[in-house]
N, C-alpha and C positions, 0 to 999 in steps of 0.2 A: 555565431555561437562562440561564447566564450572559450579561451584555450582550455580551460579546466573541465569544461563540461564534456560529458560523454553521451553519443547517441543511445538511444534506447536499443537494446539488444533482443532479438528474438529468443524466446525460450522454446526448446524443442518439446514436442507434445510425445510422450512415451507411446502413446496410443498409435501415433503415425509411424514412429520408427519401428514399433513392433509389425506394423502393417507391410513395411518396405521389406523388412528382413525376412518375414515367412514368404512373400512373392519371390525374393532372391533364392531362398532356399528351396522353394517348391518348382521355380522356374515357370511359374504359371499364375496368373491373377485369378483363374477360375479354382484352381486347386487351393491357393490360399485364402479364398474367400469361404471355401468350405471348411477349411481347418480352423478358421477365425469365426466360424458361425456368423458370417456376413453374406454381402452379397457382391458380385465382380464389380459394379458400377461405384460400390460405397469403398472399396478397396481403391480403385482407381483414382477416386476423389482425393483420398488421403496422399496417395503418392504424387498427384499434382499439386497439391498444398505444400509438401515438402520441397517440390522443385521450385514453387513460387517463392518460398522463405531462401532457399540457398541461392536462386538465379542460375541453375545448371539442371540440364536433363540428367535423371539419375538411372532410369531404365530404358532399355531399348528392345523391341522384339527381334529375335533371331530367326533362324529357318524354323527352329522347333520348339524354341522356349524363349523367355524373358530373361535378358541378360544385363548386369549393371554396366555403366559408363566408368570411365576413369574416377570421375566425381563421385558417382555411385559407389564405387568400391571404396573410396576413402570415408564417405558417409556412414558406409555399413560397418566398418571396424569401429568407428565411435559408438555407433547405435547399439551393436552387439556389446560394448563394454558398458554403456549406460543402462541397457536391460539387465545385464548380469548383476550391476550394482544395485539395481532397484530389487531384484528377488532377493539378494543378499540382506539388504535392509529389511524388507519383508519377514524374513526368516529371523534376522536378529531381533526385531521388534517382537516378534511372536514369543520367541525365547524370553525376552525381557518381560513380557507380560505375566508368563507362568512362572517365571523364576522365583526362587526362595532364598532369602538370605537367613543365615543362621549365625549368631553371634556367640562364640564360644570364648570362655575365660579358662586359662590353664596356668598353674605355677610355673615359674621360671625354669626349674629343673625336668619339666616334661616337655619343653620346646625342643625341636629337633629329633633325632633318633628313630625310635619307634613309633613315637606320636605322629611325627610328619609323614611315616610312611603309611600308618592307619589312616589319616586324614586324606592322603593321596588315594588310596584305595577306596575309600568314601566317595571321593569326588569323582573318579572314573566310574562309580556305580551310578551315582545321583549327579548328572552333569548340569542339572537346571538348579543346583544349589550352590550359591556364593557362600564362601567360609570366610568369616571376619573374625580373626584370633588375637585375643588380648592375653598378654602374659603379665606377671606381677606378682606381688604379695598376696598371699591369701585374703588378708585382711581388706584389701582393697578389691580384689576381685568380688568377694562376698558383698561389700556395699554396693559395687556397680551391679551386681545381680539383683540386690534388694531395691536398688533405685530403677529397675528396669531397662538398664543398659546392656545386659547379657541375656540370652536365651537358656544358655546351659553353662554350667561351671563345673570344675573339677577342682575340689577344695581339700586342704590338709588342714586338720582340726583336732581338737582334744575330743576325745571319744564322746559320741552321744551329744556333741553340741548342736548339730543341724541334721535334722532326718533327709537321707538321699534315697535315690532308686536303687543304690547299690554303694557298699563301702566296704573297705579291707583296712586290716592294721597296717599301719606303716613302719617298717623296720629302719632304725637309724643307728648310727655308728660314730664313734668319736674318732676325729682325724687330728692328725698333727704334720709337722713339715718333715718330708723325707730326708732333706739336705740339713735343715738346721732346727731341730726339735726344739720345743718350747715347753713341753709338759713338765721338765723337772726343774723350772725355774720357779723362784720364789720371789713375789706371789706368782701365781699361774696366770699367764696371759691368756685372755679369752676373746674371741673372734665371734661377733654374733650380729642378728639382724638388729635394728633399731628397738628401742621400747616398744611392748605389746607385740613384737615380732616372734615368729616361730621359734621354740627351743630355747629361747633366750633364759626365761626363768628356770627351766630345767637345766641348763648348763650351770646356771650359778647354785641351784640348790645340790647339785651332784657333787660339786667341788667342795662345798661346804660341809656336805655329809662326811666326806673324808677328812676333815679337819684341815685342809689346805687354805691358805690365803689366796686371793685371787682380785685381777684388776681387769677392767674392759680395755682391751688395748686397741681395738679395732671394730667400727661397727659399719655396716653397708647394707642398703636396702636391695643390692644387686647380687645374685647368687654367685656370679662370675668374680665379684670383688670378694666375697667371703672365701671363695676357693683360692684365689691367688694370694690374699692375705695370709692364709693357713700356709700356703706352699712356700711363701717367701719367709717363713718362721716368725709371724707376728703373733702367733698364738695357736690354742687348741680350739676346735668349734665340734658341732653335732650336726650331721647332715644325713640324708638318706644315701645308702651304698652307691647308687646310680649317680651321685653327685661327686663321689670321691675320684680323684684322678691319680695317674702314675706319680706325680708329684706329692702324694700324700702318704703318710704312714697310718694305719688303722690302729687305734689302741683299744683297749677293753678291760677284761676281768684281771689280765696279768698286770696292769696298772693299777689295778683296784677300782677302775671306773664303774659305776653300776649301768645296767640296761635301763635303757628309757623305752617305755613301750604305752605310753599313754596317748599316742597320736593315731588317727585314722585318715584314711583317703576316702571321700565320698564324691558320687556324680549326683548333681542337684539339677532339676528342671520343674516347672512348674506343671501341675496336673493337667492344664489346659494346652500344654505345649503342641505346637505342630507335629505332624507326622514325621518330618524331616529331622527335627530336634530330637525327637524319641529314637529315631533310626540311628542319629549320631551318638546319642547316649549309649545305646547298644553297641555300638563300635567301640567307644571309650571303655566300655565294661568287659569286653573280650580282651582289649588291649591290656587292662590292668590285671584281669585274671591271667594273662600270661606272663606278666611281669614277676610273679611270683611273690607277692607282696604278702 
């Protein structure tokens, strides 16, 4: 035999292993046969087959019961482990077959906090559900939903843009840097999402309505990028109250800035959505109702 070649190794039959484990647990071939709904001779044959495979005596008859030999004790330890793994695999595969994946899309400012708490509560209640959460710009989430890549989306949009199963008006507020304010600069530096991004046109129109000059000083498709740029004094922006941090100063009527109330938040899913999708939609509905939007 070439040095690299390996002899064929025997594969242990779980049925044989279960037989010897039950005999050892019962201390009797007769009782084991009854528990396994078999005959004593069949159980004895299974034990002998195992002994032939390993080349050792595995069980011996004591004064009152059947006892494992030293080799039998070693084999029983592995056998119990293999049978337990087999049972775990069966349970895992059964769960995989009935499991449901729900693909959820949420805006970046809804990631974490109370949203994660609500999703965790939903997962505890519906353990067969796997959640796949995508965050990003609402225009991207909307397109992914239309392409069939998401089952359920939480969207921010101009009012009445898309019908949802529930909607709320979105409150917005103007923010500036607390350390190095930029609002009094001329022209006013503005921090916005990219073209066609949320609030961008509203920011520009509001500043122009005040007769102020403006310039776009910073754009980012990331909420954290917008938050950081404003905090570091790069310009003024418009965000929901939940997105403001301790590094921001809230502006408003005192600075002559108008209220922007043309946006809403909607929960959207298809009429034919799975029961778990509609259940998660209800959970989001309760979350948003509690946000005081």
